[in-house]
C-alpha positions as CSV (number, residue, x, y, z in Angstrom):
1,Q,0.0,0.0,0.0
2,V,1.6,3.3,-1.2
3,Q,1.3,6.1,1.3
4,L,2.4,9.7,1.2
5,V,2.4,11.8,4.3
6,E,3.1,15.5,4.2
7,S,4.4,17.6,7.1
8,G,5.9,21.0,7.8
9,G,3.1,23.3,7.1
10,G,2.1,26.2,9.4
11,L,1.6,29.9,9.8
12,V,4.4,32.2,8.7
13,Q,4.7,35.9,7.9
14,A,5.2,37.2,4.4
15,G,8.9,37.0,3.5
16,G,9.4,34.0,5.7
17,S,10.3,30.4,4.9
18,L,9.0,26.9,5.5
19,R,10.2,23.5,4.5
20,L,7.6,20.8,3.6
21,S,8.4,17.1,3.7
22,C,6.6,14.2,2.1
23,A,7.5,10.8,3.4
24,A,6.6,7.9,1.1
25,S,6.1,4.3,2.1
26,G,4.9,1.1,0.6
27,R,7.6,0.7,-2.0
28,T,10.8,2.3,-3.3
29,F,10.3,5.6,-5.0
30,N,13.7,6.1,-6.5
31,N,12.5,5.4,-10.0
32,Y,9.5,7.7,-10.0
33,A,8.9,11.4,-10.3
34,M,7.4,13.2,-7.3
35,A,5.5,16.4,-7.3
36,W,4.1,19.1,-5.1
37,Y,0.7,20.6,-5.8
38,R,-1.3,23.2,-4.0
39,Q,-4.9,24.3,-3.7
40,A,-6.0,27.6,-2.4
41,P,-9.6,28.3,-1.3
42,G,-12.0,28.6,-4.2
43,K,-9.3,27.7,-6.7
44,E,-8.3,24.6,-8.7
45,R,-5.4,22.5,-7.6
46,E,-2.2,23.5,-9.4
47,L,1.2,22.0,-9.9
48,V,4.0,23.7,-7.9
49,A,7.1,21.7,-8.6
50,T,8.1,18.3,-10.0
51,I,11.3,16.3,-9.5
52,T,12.1,13.4,-11.7
53,S,13.9,10.2,-10.7
54,L,17.1,11.6,-12.1
55,G,16.8,14.9,-10.2
56,G,15.4,17.1,-13.0
57,R,13.2,19.9,-11.7
58,I,10.3,21.8,-13.1
59,Y,8.6,24.8,-11.3
60,A,5.5,26.8,-11.8
61,D,6.4,30.3,-12.9
62,S,4.8,31.7,-9.7
63,V,7.4,30.0,-7.5
64,K,10.6,30.0,-9.6
65,G,13.5,31.5,-7.7
66,R,11.7,31.1,-4.4
67,F,10.9,27.4,-4.0
68,T,13.2,24.4,-4.3
69,I,12.2,20.8,-4.6
70,S,14.6,18.1,-3.6
71,R,14.5,14.4,-2.8
72,D,16.4,12.0,-0.5
73,N,16.0,8.6,-2.0
74,A,17.6,6.9,1.0
75,K,14.8,8.3,3.1
76,N,12.0,8.0,0.5
77,T,11.3,11.6,1.1
78,V,10.7,14.6,-1.1
79,Y,11.1,18.2,0.2
80,L,9.8,21.6,-0.8
81,Q,11.9,24.5,0.5
82,M,9.8,27.7,0.3
83,N,11.5,31.0,0.7
84,S,10.3,34.6,0.4
85,L,6.7,33.4,1.0
86,K,3.9,35.6,-0.2
87,T,0.3,35.8,1.0
88,E,-0.8,34.2,-2.4
89,D,1.2,31.1,-1.5
90,T,-1.5,30.3,1.1
91,A,-2.9,26.9,0.3
92,V,-3.1,23.3,1.2
93,Y,0.0,21.6,-0.2
94,Y,-0.1,18.1,-1.5
95,C,2.5,15.5,-2.5
96,K,1.8,13.3,-5.5
97,T,3.4,10.4,-7.3
98,R,2.3,8.1,-10.1
99,I,3.0,4.4,-10.0
100,Y,0.5,2.8,-12.5
101,R,-2.0,5.2,-10.8
102,E,-1.9,8.5,-8.9
103,Y,-1.2,8.6,-5.2
104,W,-1.8,11.7,-3.1
105,G,-1.0,12.7,0.4
106,Q,-3.6,14.2,2.8
107,G,-2.1,17.7,2.4
108,T,-0.6,20.2,4.8
109,Q,-1.8,23.7,5.3
110,V,0.4,26.7,4.6
111,T,-0.8,30.1,5.7
112,V,1.2,33.2,4.9
113,S,0.1,36.3,6.8
114,S,0.8,39.9,5.7
């Protein structure tokens, strides 16, 4: 059973930083891409960043230069370092992978206050 568990969300002031973690279990994830998505109230879920099995990274334009996605295959964990946070980054952040089908975590709330 594949499971993804996010952590690290919270309340932070604009300009601050947070690091999200996504711990994966149920199988080895080294060969699979991992991604972070977010969903703000009243908006559709959107892709934030993706990291491939070889470490290639893709970012949404809105977070380029501020967010960094990384992975530790030994720990089966993917991270999202978020710097220079803005109020518009407020959302529930989800971790996702695809192994024959999509798997999602339960999400972690990030709230950025002005």
